C-alpha positions as CSV (number, residue, x, y, z in Angstrom):
1,M,82.8,18.1,104.3
2,K,86.3,19.5,103.7
3,K,86.1,20.7,100.5
4,D,83.1,22.8,101.5
5,I,85.7,25.0,103.9
6,R,86.7,28.4,102.0
7,K,89.4,31.2,103.7
8,I,88.6,34.6,103.4
9,V,91.0,36.2,101.1
10,K,91.7,40.1,101.6
11,N,92.6,41.6,98.4
12,G,93.1,45.5,98.5
13,A,92.1,48.3,100.5
14,G,88.9,46.9,102.2
15,T,88.0,44.1,100.2
16,Y,87.5,40.6,100.5
17,S,87.1,37.5,98.6
18,I,85.7,33.4,98.7
19,S,86.1,30.9,96.5
20,I,83.1,29.6,95.7
21,P,83.1,25.7,94.7
22,K,83.0,24.8,91.0
23,D,80.2,22.4,91.5
24,L,77.9,25.0,93.3
25,M,78.7,27.3,90.7
26,K,77.3,24.3,88.1
27,E,74.6,23.6,90.4
28,L,73.5,27.8,90.4
29,R,74.1,28.6,86.6
30,F,76.1,30.9,87.9
31,K,79.1,32.1,85.0
32,E,82.7,33.9,85.7
33,R,82.2,37.7,86.0
34,Q,78.8,38.0,87.0
35,K,77.2,40.4,88.7
36,V,75.6,38.8,92.2
37,V,74.1,41.0,95.1
38,V,75.4,40.1,98.6
39,K,73.3,40.8,101.5
40,K,73.6,40.6,105.3
41,H,71.1,37.1,106.0
42,G,71.2,36.7,110.2
43,K,75.1,35.9,111.0
44,G,75.9,34.9,107.3
45,I,75.8,35.8,104.4
46,L,73.2,35.7,101.4
47,I,74.4,35.6,97.7
48,E,71.9,36.2,94.9
49,D,71.8,37.0,91.2
50,W,71.8,40.4,90.1
51,K,68.6,41.5,88.0
52,E,69.0,45.1,86.8
C-alpha cells in the first residue's frame, strides 16, 4: 500500500528520520517522545520500546 511507503529525511549532521504511520503508533502503543531502541535486523531495522 502507498500509505506504508516512507521517505528517509536527513535532519542534521549524521541523523535521519522516518515517520511512523499513526495507526501503527496506536497499535504498538508508542507515544510521542517515547524512547525506543533501533537495531539492525538482517537487511532491515527493528524498533523496540526502550526498557531501563
